[in-house]
N, C-alpha and C positions, 0 to 999 in steps of 0.2 A: 325647328330642330328640337328634338327631345332632350331633356336634361338627364342624361345617363352618366353614371359614375362608373368608369371602367377601372377595375382594380386588378393588377396582375395576380396570378395565383402564387401562393407561397411555394417556394421550391422545396422539394422533398429532401434535398441534399442536406440542408441545415437542421432537419428534424432528427433528434436523437431519441431512440426508444428508451423507455425507463430502465429496463434491465439489460443494458447493452453488453455487460461483461459476460463472456463465455470462456470458461477455463477449458484447457485441452484435456486434462485428466483430473481425477479426484484428488490427487496429491496437491496439484495447483489450486484446486478449489479450497482445500484446507488452508493453504497459505493465504489465499484471498480472504477467507473468513477471519484469520488472525489479524491481517492488516487492516481490515475494516472494523475491528473492535468487537467482533462477535464472541460470545463465550464458548468455552470448549464443548458445551452441551449442544451447540449448533451442528457439530460434525455428525453426519449420518452414517459414515462408513469408517472402517479402520484406516483406509488410505487417506481420507480427509483428516482423521485424527493424527496420522503420521505427519502430514503437511503442517498442521497447526502446531504440533509439538516441535517440529523442525524450526519453524520461525521463532518460536519462543526460546529455544535453546541457542539460536544464533543471533538473536536480537534483531531480526528483520522486521521492524515495524513499518518501514516505508520502503518503496521500491529502490531508492538510491542507496540503501544500506546493503543491497545485495552484492555490490562489487567489493573485492578484497581491498582495493585502495581506500574506499570509503570507511571500511571497518578499521583499517590501519590508522587513518587520520583520526578517527574517533578515539581509538585506544591511546594514541599519542596525546591528544588533547586531555583525556581523562588523567593520564599519567602526569602531565605537566601541572594540572590543577591540584592533584594530590600532593605533588612535590611542593608547590607554592603554598599550600595550606599548612604543611608541616615544618617548613623552614623558618628559621628565626629571622627577625628583622635586624639588619646590620646598621 
């Protein structure tokens, strides 16, 4: 009997292409550019620029910050920290 090594083929399901993110419109592409840390000069159109500026104005650095509840919790935490830093020790 021959000494053959049989190796199963690697499944293609687990292979992720390098540039797998595809935005639906240019506004979403601009938001994606902001979230990935690209400079404003990376925007190629006015709609991408609008998306980039929208994220900057609303503080949407990460995907979880899109929900109003997350923004409210963040604002509450910042307010409590500001109050704690200005209050006197009793």
